C-alpha positions in Angstrom: -13.4 -10.3 -31.9 -9.9 -9.1 -32.8 -6.7 -10.0 -31.0 -3.0 -10.6 -32.0 -1.3 -13.8 -31.3 -0.8 -14.4 -27.6 2.1 -16.3 -26.2 3.1 -17.5 -22.7 6.4 -15.8 -21.7 7.3 -17.4 -18.3 6.1 -19.6 -15.5 7.7 -19.3 -12.0 7.5 -21.3 -8.9 9.3 -20.2 -5.7 9.6 -22.0 -2.4 11.5 -19.9 0.1 12.1 -20.3 3.8 14.2 -18.5 6.4 14.8 -18.3 10.1 16.0 -15.3 12.0 17.4 -15.4 15.5 17.9 -12.4 17.8 20.0 -12.8 21.0 20.3 -10.3 23.8 23.2 -10.3 26.1 22.2 -7.7 28.6 21.3 -4.7 26.4 23.6 -5.8 23.6 21.8 -7.2 20.5 22.9 -9.7 17.9 21.0 -11.1 14.9 21.6 -13.8 12.4 19.6 -15.7 9.9 19.7 -18.9 7.8 17.7 -20.6 5.0 19.1 -24.0 6.0 16.8 -25.7 8.5 19.2 -28.5 9.5 20.0 -28.8 13.2 23.6 -28.0 12.6 22.8 -24.8 10.6 20.3 -23.6 13.2 22.8 -24.1 16.0 25.4 -22.2 14.0 23.0 -19.4 13.5 22.3 -19.1 17.2 26.0 -19.1 18.0 26.5 -16.4 15.3 23.8 -14.2 16.8 25.3 -14.7 20.3 28.8 -13.8 19.1 27.5 -10.6 17.5 25.7 -9.6 20.6 28.8 -10.1 22.8 30.8 -7.6 20.7 28.1 -5.0 20.0 27.8 -1.8 22.0 25.1 -1.6 24.6 21.9 0.1 23.6 19.5 1.1 26.5 16.5 0.6 24.2 17.4 -3.0 23.2 15.5 -5.9 24.6 12.4 -8.1 24.4 8.9 -6.6 24.7 7.5 -6.4 28.2 5.6 -9.5 29.3 2.4 -7.5 29.7 2.5 -6.5 26.0 2.9 -10.0 24.6 0.0 -11.7 23.0 -0.7 -14.8 25.1 -3.5 -17.4 25.2 -6.6 -16.5 23.1 -4.9 -13.3 21.8 -2.2 -15.3 20.1 -4.6 -17.9 18.7 -7.1 -15.5 17.2 -8.3 -16.9 13.8 -8.5 -14.1 11.3 -9.4 -16.3 8.3 -6.2 -15.4 6.4 -5.3 -18.7 4.8 -7.1 -19.8 1.6 -4.7 -21.9 -0.5 -5.5 -21.9 -4.2 -5.3 -25.3 -5.9 -4.3 -24.0 -9.3 -1.5 -25.5 -11.4 0.6 -23.8 -14.0 -1.8 -24.8 -16.8 -4.8 -23.3 -14.9 -2.9 -20.1 -14.2 -1.9 -19.8 -17.8 -5.5 -20.2 -18.9 -6.7 -17.4 -16.6 -4.0 -15.1 -17.8 -4.9 -15.8 -21.4 -8.6 -15.1 -20.7 -7.7 -11.8 -19.0 -5.4 -10.6 -21.8 -7.7 -11.8 -24.6 -10.6 -9.9 -23.0 -8.4 -6.8 -22.9 -7.3 -7.1 -26.5 -10.8 -7.7 -27.7 -12.2 -4.4 -26.4 -11.2 -2.2 -29.3 -8.9 -2.4 -32.4 -6.9 0.5 -30.8 -5.7 -2.0 -28.1 -2.8 -3.1 -30.2 -0.6 -4.9 -27.7 0.0 -5.5 -24.0 2.8 -5.7 -21.5 1.3 -9.1 -20.5 -1.1 -10.6 -18.0 0.0 -12.4 -14.9 -1.5 -14.7 -12.3 0.1 -15.2 -8.8 -0.8 -17.7 -6.1 1.0 -17.2 -2.8 0.8 -18.9 0.5 3.1 -18.5 3.5 3.5 -19.4 7.2 4.9 -17.0 9.9 5.9 -18.1 13.3 7.6 -16.2 16.1 8.6 -17.0 19.7 10.7 -15.6 22.5 12.0 -16.5 25.9 9.2 -14.6 27.7 6.7 -17.3 27.0 5.4 -16.1 23.6 5.0 -18.6 20.7 2.6 -18.2 17.9 2.1 -18.1 14.2 -0.4 -18.3 11.4 -0.7 -19.2 7.7 -1.7 -16.7 5.1 -2.4 -16.5 1.4 -2.6 -13.7 -1.2 -3.6 -14.3 -4.9 -3.7 -11.8 -7.8 -4.5 -11.4 -11.5 -3.3 -8.4 -13.5 -3.0 -7.1 -17.1 -1.4 -4.0 -18.7 -2.8 -3.3 -22.2 -1.4 -0.7 -24.7 -3.7 1.5 -26.7 -2.5 3.3 -29.8 -3.8 5.4 -32.8 -1.8 6.4 -35.9 -1.2 10.1 -36.4 0.8 12.5 -38.5 3.4 12.8 -35.8 3.7 9.1 -35.2 1.6 6.7 -33.1 -0.2 8.0 -30.0 0.5 5.2 -27.5 -0.8 5.0 -23.9 -0.6 2.2 -21.3 -2.6 1.4 -18.3 -3.2 -1.6 -16.0 -5.6 -3.1 -13.6 -5.6 -6.0 -11.2 -7.5 -7.9 -8.6 -5.9 -9.3 -5.4 -7.6 -11.1 -2.5 -6.8 -13.6 0.3 -9.2 -16.0 -1.3 -9.1 -16.6 -5.1 -12.9 -17.1 -5.1 -13.3 -13.4 -4.2 -11.2 -12.1 -7.0 -12.8 -10.3 -10.0 -13.4 -12.3 -13.2 -10.4 -12.2 -15.6 -12.6 -10.8 -18.4 -13.7 -7.9 -16.1 -10.1 -7.1 -15.2 -9.1 -7.2 -18.9 -12.0 -5.0 -20.1 -11.5 -2.4 -17.4 -7.7 -2.2 -18.0 -8.3 -1.6 -21.7 -11.0 1.1 -21.0 -8.5 2.9 -18.8 -5.8 2.8 -21.5 -8.2 4.0 -24.2 -9.3 6.9 -22.1 -5.8 8.2 -22.1 -5.4 8.5 -25.9 -4.8 12.0 -27.3 -3.3 13.2 -24.1 -2.2 16.8 -24.0 0.2 18.9 -22.0 -1.2 21.8 -20.0 0.2 25.1 -19.0 1.8 25.6 -15.6 -0.9 26.5 -13.1 -2.0 26.2 -9.5 -5.4 24.5 -9.1 -7.4 22.0 -7.0 -6.4 18.4 -7.5 -8.5 15.2 -7.2 -6.5 12.0 -6.5 -8.2 8.8 -7.8 -8.9 6.4 -5.0 -6.4 3.9 -6.4 -3.5 6.3 -5.8 -4.9 8.2 -2.8 -3.6 5.4 -0.6 -0.2 6.9 -1.2 -1.2 9.9 0.9 -2.2 7.6 3.7 1.1 5.7 3.3 3.0 9.0 3.5 1.2 9.8 6.8 2.2 6.4 8.2 5.8 6.9 7.2 5.9 10.4 8.8 4.5 9.1 12.2 6.4 5.8 12.4 8.9 5.3 15.3 12.0 5.1 13.2 11.4 8.5 11.5 10.4 10.0 14.8 13.3 9.0 17.0 15.7 9.9 14.2 14.0 13.3 13.8 13.6 12.7 10.1 10.0 13.6 9.7 7.9 16.7 9.0 5.4 15.5 11.6 7.8 15.4 14.6 6.1 15.9 18.0 2.7 15.8 16.3 1.0 13.7 19.0 -2.1 15.5 20.2 -1.9 18.2 17.5 -4.1 18.9 14.5 -2.5 17.7 11.2 -5.6 17.0 9.2 -9.0 18.8 8.8 -11.5 18.3 11.6 -13.7 16.2 9.4 -11.0 13.5 8.8 -10.5 10.3 10.9 -8.1 7.5 10.5 -9.1 4.2 12.1 -7.0 1.0 12.4 -8.4 -2.5 12.8 -5.8 -5.3 12.7 -8.5 -7.9 13.2 -10.5 -7.6 10.0 -11.3 -11.1 8.7 -9.3 -11.8 5.5 -7.8 -8.3 5.7 -4.5 -7.7 3.9 -3.0 -6.1 7.0 -4.6 -8.4 9.6 -2.6 -10.0 12.4 -3.3 -11.1 16.0 0.2 -9.9 17.0 3.1 -7.9 15.4 6.5 -9.3 14.4 7.7 -9.2 18.0 4.7 -11.0 19.4 3.1 -7.9 20.8 -0.7 -8.1 20.7 -2.5 -5.9 18.2 -5.7 -3.9 18.9 -8.1 -1.6 17.0 -7.6 2.1 17.7 -8.2 5.7 16.5 -5.0 6.9 14.8 -6.4 10.3 14.0 -9.7 11.6 15.4 -11.2 14.8 14.1 -7.9 15.6 12.5 -5.9 15.3 15.7 -3.1 12.7 16.0 -4.1 10.1 18.7 -1.1 7.7 18.3 2.1 6.8 16.4 3.2 3.5 14.9 5.8 2.2 17.3 7.7 -1.1 17.8 9.2 -1.9 21.2 12.6 -0.5 20.2 11.4 2.8 18.7 9.0 3.3 21.6 11.8 3.0 24.1 13.9 5.4 22.1 11.1 7.9 22.3 10.3 7.2 26.0 6.9 5.9 25.0 5.1 2.6 24.9 4.9 0.1 22.0 1.8 0.3 19.8 2.3 -3.2 18.4 3.6 -2.1 15.0 6.9 -4.0 14.5 6.2 -4.8 10.9 4.1 -1.9 9.9 0.5 -0.6 10.0 -2.5 -2.8 10.0 -5.8 -2.2 8.0 -6.0 1.6 8.0 -9.1 3.5 6.8 -9.1 7.2 6.2 -12.6 8.7 6.1 -14.4 12.0 6.2 -17.4 12.9 8.3 -18.7 15.0 5.4 -18.8 12.0 2.9 -22.3 11.2 1.7 -23.3 7.8 0.2 -23.9 9.6 -3.1 -20.3 11.0 -3.3 -19.2 8.7 -6.1 -16.5 9.7 -8.6 -18.9 11.8 -10.7 -19.9 13.7 -7.5 -16.2 14.3 -6.6 -15.5 15.6 -10.1 -18.3 18.1 -9.6 -16.7 19.2 -6.3 -13.4 19.6 -8.1 -15.2 21.8 -10.7 -12.1 23.0 -12.4 -8.7 21.4 -12.0 -6.7 18.2 -12.4 -7.9 14.6 -11.8 -4.8 12.4 -11.2 -4.9 8.7 -12.0 -1.2 7.9 -12.1 1.9 9.1 -10.2 5.5 8.5 -11.2 8.9 8.9 -9.4 9.8 9.1 -5.8 10.0 12.8 -5.2 8.9 12.9 -1.5 11.1 14.4 1.2 9.8 13.1 4.6 12.0 15.5 6.5 10.6 18.6 5.1 7.4 17.3 3.6 8.2 18.6 0.1 6.3 16.6 -2.5 7.0 16.5 -6.3 5.8 13.7 -8.5 5.3 13.1 -12.2 1.6 12.7 -13.0 -1.0 11.8 -15.6 -4.7 12.2 -15.5 -7.5 14.4 -16.9 -8.3 18.1 -17.1 -11.7 18.9 -15.6 -13.9 22.0 -16.4 -17.4 22.6 -14.8 -17.2 19.2 -13.1 -16.7 17.2 -16.3 -13.6 15.5 -17.8 -12.5 17.5 -20.9 -9.3 15.6 -22.1 -6.5 13.4 -20.9 -3.3 15.1 -19.6 0.3 13.8 -19.5 3.9 14.9 -19.0 3.2 17.1 -16.0 4.6 17.4 -12.4 2.4 18.1 -9.4 4.1 19.7 -6.4 3.3 20.8 -2.9 4.1 20.1 0.8 2.6 17.1 2.5 1.8 19.2 5.6 -0.3 21.5 3.5 -1.7 18.7 1.4 -2.9 16.8 4.4 -4.5 19.9 6.0 -5.9 20.9 2.6 -8.1 17.7 2.2 -11.5 19.1 1.2 -13.4 15.9 0.6 -13.2 12.1 0.5 -15.2 10.2 -2.0 -17.6 7.3 -1.1 -15.7 5.3 -3.8 -13.5 3.6 -1.2 -10.8 1.4 -2.6 -8.5 -1.0 -0.6 -4.9 -0.9 -1.8 -3.0 -3.5 0.3 -3.8 -2.7 3.9 -5.1 0.9 3.3 -8.6 1.9 2.4 -9.5 5.3 1.1 -11.8 7.0 -1.4 -10.8 9.6 -4.0 -9.3 12.7 -2.3 -9.9 16.3 -3.2 -7.0 18.6 -2.3 -7.5 22.3 -2.0 -4.6 23.3 -4.2 -1.4 22.1 -5.8 1.2 23.5 -8.2 1.1 21.9 -11.7 4.3 22.2 -13.8 3.4 21.8 -17.5 4.5 23.5 -20.7 
């Protein structure tokens, strides 16, 4: 077993708290916050919010949620099993990180270094209440372990160096992957990218790895969220009831998944959450609206103050055997993308341009790694051009999706 010296770089512990107060004077809104929980500080915060409201212009959409939308009784007390504190101290976390990085460095002599391994143990408590009778909260936890190894090989033109990373993150530390498994897989990914090439500019089908395909689902959420809709800053304006995805695609949302990363019995305003079809057979069934954005649009809140909750994008054509190898065969010839860089997405027009890295595929088989390219298209066309979804579903935060095969994208290379 080979590995260079490993050292601990830093240990952090944070204990943060804050309180926000929103006051409505008629349809004028004021907000203030504090991290000081003394009685005097909280009273001052309330006065500040009230003073702001008195001198703010009236907004017809301002105000508390309607009483019938608020989570009361059992709806507010629903236990979603979100809190699993991890009794680990700094020494224990350090040992896990060392095991993870050591496993990564021991995979191959070409793993020459790493950007470090990290362990995080988080727990928090959220509580909300308003003057319409709502009061509720819940504790939650989220723990993670990650490592980012660097692979390199000497060459005539200098060292060929490639980096990749992997992680595991769960509500309960007992459900996380073993540190050795995380380290080994991270190194395997880094090694697979050695001897990357540039490719010529072309227009070909593109397969997004499941780990980054969640970004497409995130783009859809952004484009159909209340703020973007009432500001008219989205390429999916007035899309309710229209077909924006192929007929074989569904998006389902379930905020009540036990231990789910996006689970919550109510949103940030105390509005009850519920499972629903977001997209059915490619047709938009609903937006993501808070009370305010819903009123701005002349619609009803969907309980999304704070964002989306446990989304899954699926295809009715997906078979149980549609693993990554099967998806590469469906791609046949084109680009398999495993990393995206940059923020080149225009949500007003849908224009999409990102730096990318991955593998060139011929006859359904990976031929060689590819780097220093840009992939481009338009999100409207990309969403409508989804050909297949893999059975290799992966959950990234609150979004679950398999690898995604797109009909065509432009590749800018050499």
